[in-house]
C-alpha positions as CSV (number, residue, x, y, z in Angstrom):
1,M,184.1,30.1,70.2
2,T,182.3,26.7,70.6
3,D,183.3,23.0,72.1
4,V,183.8,21.9,68.6
5,A,187.3,20.5,67.2
6,V,187.5,20.7,63.7
7,V,190.2,17.8,62.3
8,M,191.1,18.4,58.8
9,P,192.9,15.7,57.0
10,C,195.4,16.8,54.3
11,H,197.0,14.9,51.6
12,N,198.5,16.7,48.2
13,Y,195.6,19.3,48.6
14,G,198.1,22.4,48.6
15,R,196.1,24.0,46.0
16,Y,192.7,23.9,48.0
17,V,193.3,24.0,51.7
18,R,193.9,27.7,52.0
19,D,190.3,28.1,51.0
20,A,189.3,25.6,53.4
21,L,191.1,27.2,56.3
22,L,189.9,30.7,55.5
23,S,186.2,29.2,55.3
24,I,186.7,28.1,59.0
25,A,188.4,30.7,60.0
26,A,185.0,32.8,58.9
27,Q,182.4,30.8,60.8
28,T,179.9,32.6,62.6
29,M,180.6,30.3,65.6
30,P,184.8,29.8,65.7
31,P,185.7,26.4,66.3
32,A,187.9,25.7,69.9
33,E,190.6,24.6,67.6
34,V,191.3,23.2,64.3
35,L,194.0,20.5,63.5
36,V,195.0,19.7,60.2
37,I,197.0,16.7,59.8
38,D,199.3,16.6,56.6
39,D,199.0,13.0,55.6
40,G,202.8,12.3,53.9
41,S,202.1,14.8,51.3
42,T,204.4,14.9,48.4
43,D,203.4,18.6,47.0
44,D,203.1,21.9,48.8
45,S,200.2,21.0,51.2
46,L,202.7,21.5,54.3
47,S,204.6,24.2,53.3
48,V,201.1,26.3,52.5
49,L,199.8,24.8,56.0
50,E,203.4,26.8,57.9
51,G,202.2,29.7,56.2
52,L,198.5,29.6,57.3
53,E,199.9,29.0,60.6
54,Q,201.8,32.1,60.8
55,E,199.2,34.0,58.7
56,L,196.1,32.7,61.2
57,L,198.0,33.2,64.4
58,G,195.3,35.0,66.6
59,V,192.3,34.1,64.3
60,M,191.8,30.6,65.3
61,A,193.5,28.1,67.0
62,L,195.1,26.5,64.5
63,R,197.8,23.4,64.8
64,V,199.5,21.4,62.0
65,V,200.6,17.8,62.3
66,S,202.6,16.2,59.8
67,Q,203.0,12.4,59.7
68,S,204.1,9.9,56.8
69,N,201.1,8.8,54.8
70,S,198.9,6.4,56.7
71,G,195.4,6.7,55.1
72,V,192.2,8.9,55.9
73,A,190.8,6.7,58.5
74,Q,193.8,6.9,60.6
75,V,194.5,10.5,59.9
76,L,191.0,11.2,61.4
77,N,191.4,8.7,64.4
78,R,194.3,10.6,65.4
79,G,192.7,13.9,65.3
80,V,189.8,12.5,67.4
81,Q,192.6,11.4,69.8
82,M,194.6,14.7,69.3
83,T,191.4,17.0,70.7
84,R,189.9,17.3,73.9
85,A,186.8,19.1,72.5
86,P,183.5,17.3,73.0
87,Y,182.4,17.5,69.4
88,V,184.5,16.8,67.0
89,M,183.9,18.2,63.0
90,F,185.5,16.4,60.2
91,V,186.5,19.3,57.1
92,S,188.1,18.0,54.1
93,A,190.7,20.2,53.0
94,D,189.3,20.4,49.7
95,D,186.1,21.6,51.2
96,I,184.5,25.3,51.6
97,A,182.1,25.9,54.4
98,R,179.5,27.7,54.8
99,P,179.8,30.4,57.6
100,Q,176.9,28.9,59.8
101,L,178.0,25.7,59.6
102,I,179.6,24.6,62.9
103,A,176.9,26.7,64.5
104,Q,173.8,24.7,62.9
105,L,175.4,21.2,63.2
106,H,176.2,22.7,66.8
107,D,172.8,23.7,67.5
108,A,171.3,20.3,66.2
109,L,173.4,18.4,68.9
110,E,172.4,20.7,72.0
111,H,168.8,20.5,70.8
112,H,168.5,17.0,70.1
113,P,171.0,15.1,73.2
114,E,169.4,11.8,71.8
115,G,171.8,12.3,69.0
116,G,175.2,11.2,68.9
117,Y,176.0,12.9,65.0
118,A,174.5,15.3,62.9
119,Y,176.0,15.8,59.3
120,P,175.0,18.7,56.7
121,K,173.7,18.6,52.8
122,M,176.5,19.1,50.4
123,C,176.7,22.0,48.1
124,L,178.9,21.0,45.3
125,F,180.9,23.4,43.3
126,G,183.5,23.1,40.3
127,D,183.1,20.4,37.8
128,E,179.8,19.4,39.6
129,S,177.1,21.6,40.7
130,G,173.5,21.4,42.9
131,I,172.9,19.9,46.2
132,Q,174.5,16.7,47.1
133,L,171.6,14.0,48.0
134,T,171.9,13.3,51.7
135,Y,170.2,10.1,52.8
136,P,169.5,8.9,56.5
137,F,173.2,7.6,58.0
138,P,172.3,4.3,60.0
139,A,174.9,4.6,63.0
140,G,175.7,1.0,62.0
141,R,178.2,2.4,59.6
142,L,180.1,3.8,62.2
143,T,181.4,0.3,63.9
144,A,183.8,-2.4,62.0
145,A,181.5,-5.5,61.0
């Protein structure tokens, strides 16, 4: 287990969230906790998540929180506030993480303590394929103007 918390916003992603959470459960470096915040879904997301809470009991520390719809920025902020882990990783409910994702990002930050964040390249699947181009991410984008 690591000192990384995974925060996953979920809004009407009942058809995807199972695969996303199973990919987190399969990490070579398990997260300290996984917090999924259902943001007022009107599909079966909440019932899928409640079933996964039971299914993954003992596999990973999964906590599901339900709230009225407030938007992804509010969900992510709430997730950060709810965890005590020193590292927080955001994973969307329609993402599938490769097994070394947490380990690689954790190691990057541990080996570069001057860094404030790390992010991976994104491999597209479904209607699109290939590796998503990424560019250096300016920290100034993380603050409000």
